[in-house]
N, C-alpha and C positions, 0 to 999 in steps of 0.2 A: 364459338366460331362464326355463327350467323351475325352476331353483333359486330364482330371484327370485319367481316366481309362488307356489311352495310357501312361501317365507318370509313373504310377505305374507298368504297364507291362514292360516298358523298364528298370525301376529300378530293377525288378526281374531278367532281363537278365544281367544287368551290375554288380549287387551286389548279387551273388548267396546266400550269407549268409542271406540276407533279403528276399529271394524269397517267403517263405510261407506267411509272413506278407504282402509283396507287392502284391502278387496275390490275397490275401483276400481283400485288399483295392481296387484293380482293379475290382474285382467281384462286390463289393458293388456299385462302381461308374457306372459300366456298367449296372447293373440292374436298377439303378435309371434313367440312360439315356434311357434305353429301355422303361420304363413306361412313360417317358416324350414324346418319339417319338411315342409310341403306347399306348395312354391312356386306350384303351379298354382292354389291357393285364394286367392292374394292378390287377384286381380281380382274373384273371386266375393264375397269379404268386403268389398272396397272399394265395390262397387256395391250393397251392402246386401241381398243375397239372404237369404231366410228362413233362420234358423239350422238348421231341420230339413233343408233342402236342402244347406246347407253340411256338416252333420254326416254326411249320407249319402255325401258324396264323400271323407270322410276315410278313410285306410287305417291300417295298423298303425303307421306312422311318426308319425302325428299323434294317436295315442290319448291319450297323456299330456297334451299341450297342450289337447286337447279336454276332457279331464276337468277340468283346472284352470279352463278358460274356463266350463264349465257350472257348476262350484262357485261361481265368482266371480259369475256372472250371478245365481244364486239368492241368494248371500250379500248382494249389494247390495240386492236386492229385500227380503229379510228385514229388513235394517237400516232400511228405509223403512216397512214395515208390510204387512198382509195384502192390501190393494188392489194394491200393487206385486207381491207374490208371485203373486197370481192372474193378473196381466198377463203374467208371464214364465214361468209354470210349465210351459207346453207346450213352449216352445223349450228351456228348461233341461233338462227331462226327456228330450226328443229327443236332445240332445247327450250327456247322461249315459248314456242307454241305449245309444247308439252306442259310447261309450267302454267300457262294460261288455262289449259284444259283442266289441270288439277286444281288450281285455285287462282282465279284471276284477280283476287282482292289483295294479293301480296303487295307490300310496299305501296299501298294506296293506288291500286290498279297499275302497278309497275309493269306487268307483262304487256298490257295494252299500250301504255305510254312508250315503252321501248320499241314495240313493233311499229307504232305510229312513226317514231323517229326513223327507224331503219327503212321502212317502206318509202318514206318521203325522201330519203337521201340516197337510196340505191336506184340506179337507172331503171326505167320501166323494162328495158330489154333484158335486164338481169333479174327481173322478178319484183321490182318495186312499183311505185305508182301512187298518184295522189288520191284516187278513190279508195283504195285499200287503207292508206294511211289515215284518211279522214274518218273512216269507220272505227278504227282503233282509238283515235283521240276522242271521238264522241262517246265511245263506251267507257273510256277512262273518266270522262267528266260526269257521266251518269252515275258511275259507282262512287266517286269521291269528288263532288263539286267544290268542296272547300280546299282541296289540295292544289295549291297554285302552280306547282311545277308541271302539272298536266297542261295548263294553259301556256306556260313559258315554252315548253317543248313543241307545242303546236305552232306557236308563233314563229319560233326559231327555225323550224324545218318546213312544215306544210305551207304556211303563209308565204315564206320566202320562195319556196318552190313554185307556188302559183303566182308569185309577184303581186300578191294581194296586200298592198300597204294598209288599206283600211282595216282588213281583218287583223293584220299584225298589230296595229296600234290599238285596236279595240280589245284584243286579248290581253295585251300588256297593260292597258289602262285598267282592266278588271283586276289584274294582279296587284297593281299599286294601290287600288282603292279598297282592297280587301282588308277587313278589320281583323288583325291577328289575335286580338283579345277574345274574339268570338270562338276561336278554336285553339286554346292554349296548348293542347297536347301536341299540335303540329306547328307551333309557332316558330321553332328553329328552321324547319324546312321551308315555311312560308317566308321567313326573313331572307333565306337564301334565294328563293324565287324572286323576291322583290329586287335583290341586288342584281341578279342576272337580268331581270326585266329592264332595269335602268341602263345596264351596259348595252343591251340590245337596242334600246331606243336611241342611245347615243350614236349607234352605228347605222341608223335607219337610212341615211342618205347614201351610204355605201352599199346597202343591201338591196335598195330599190332604185 
C-alpha cells in the first residue's frame, strides 16, 4: 500500500490535470497502509476522530503512512483551491509534523519539503510564513542535498512568495545542472524535478 500511495502522489506531481483523482487514490492507499501498520487505529479512524488526535497516537511503524496521508489530504485540498486548503491546513499540518517527529527522512526529507511548501503558500495570518518555510527547506536540503525536488519546491513556493527572482533562477539552475548519473537510485525523481524546473523557468516572467 505504501508503494501505491507513493505512486499516486508522484502521478499528481507529474500530471497536474489528474491531481485531484491521484491525491484521492493516494489518500485511500495511505489510510489502508496506516491501519495495517497501526491496527489499533482502525476503530479510531472509522469513528472519525480528529486527525490531530489520530496523529498523536501513531508511532514509528505508522510514520510513513501518516506522511502520505497528510500529503494527500493537503494535495486534494490544493486541487480544489484556497478555501479547501484553509479548511484542512490544521489537520494536515498536525499529521505532517507528527510524521516529521517520528522520521523526518521519509521520502527524502518529504515532511520538511511538504511543510516548507505549505508554510510558504498559507497566509501568515493563517499560520504560514516565509521564515518558517525557509527553515523547513533548509533542513530538507541538509538531509538530502542530491534530491532535486527539494530545490524545485523551494523555488516554486518560497522564492515566488519573496519575489526573489535571483534565488528562483539559482535554485532551478542547480536542478538542471545536477548530474543524474551520480545518484542513479533517485534518477527518476530527479528527472521529474528537471522537467518541473524547465516549466517553472518558462513561466518566470509571469511569476515575477
